[in-house]
N, C-alpha and C positions, 0 to 999 in steps of 0.2 A: 450623598449617593452610595447606594449599597451595591456590591458586586457579588453576582451569584457564585455559588461553589463551584459550578461547570464552568465558569468564566475563568474564574482564578486557575483551576486545574488546567484548562487549556493553554492559559498564558504562562504557567509554569514548564508545562511539558514543551510548548515551543520554545520557551528560553533555553531549555536543556537540550533541545534537539539543535537549536543554533550554535550552541557551544560544543557540541559533538559528544555531550555526556549521555545522551540517551537515543538509542537508535530506533527504538518502537517498541511496542508491546508485542511479544512473540503469540502467535495464534495457534493454539494448541490443535485447531481443527484442520490446519492446513496440511494436507497429504504429501508426501514426498514426491517429487517431479510436478508438482502443479505449479502454476504462477496465478497472480492475482489480476483479474481484468476489470478495469472500472468500466462498467457496462454503458455509462453515459458518454465518455469520451472515446472509447473503443481503443485506450491505451492498455498494455499489460505490463505488470512489474515481477521483476524476479524476486526468489527468496533473497533474503538479505538487503534489498533495498528497502529505503524508508518508508515508502508508501505501499509496501507489500501487505496485502489485507486492510489497509488504511484508508484507501479512497473509495467513498461511497457514492452512489451504490456499485456493488461490483459482486464477483464470484470466483471461485477457484476452478480451474481447468487444465487441461494440458496445453502446452504451446501449441501442438499441432492442431487442436480445436480452436485454440484461439485466432491463429492464422486463418484457417479455413472460415471462422466468421468474420474475416475482414478486419479484426483489431491488429493494431502494430505495436511494436516493443517501445518501451519508454526509451527515450535518448539514442533510438536505433541498437540499443544493447541486446545481445543473445543471452539466453539464459544459462545454456551449457557451457 
């Protein structure tokens, strides 16, 4: 049984995240003051959260725009 490179990469990143050794890949396109909204679930994530910029499909927006769009914060946390 062969394992693809992407599967191996995902397994390694998952293990590192589980061990607390890797918090995520910083997204250089994220603007200051923006949050990441998972547009499928309607949940938004703050900068520094391990899901920030990671949950797809999604996009960056202000927290006010996210709330006005009916999205809710992950775990009830405020970003500010």
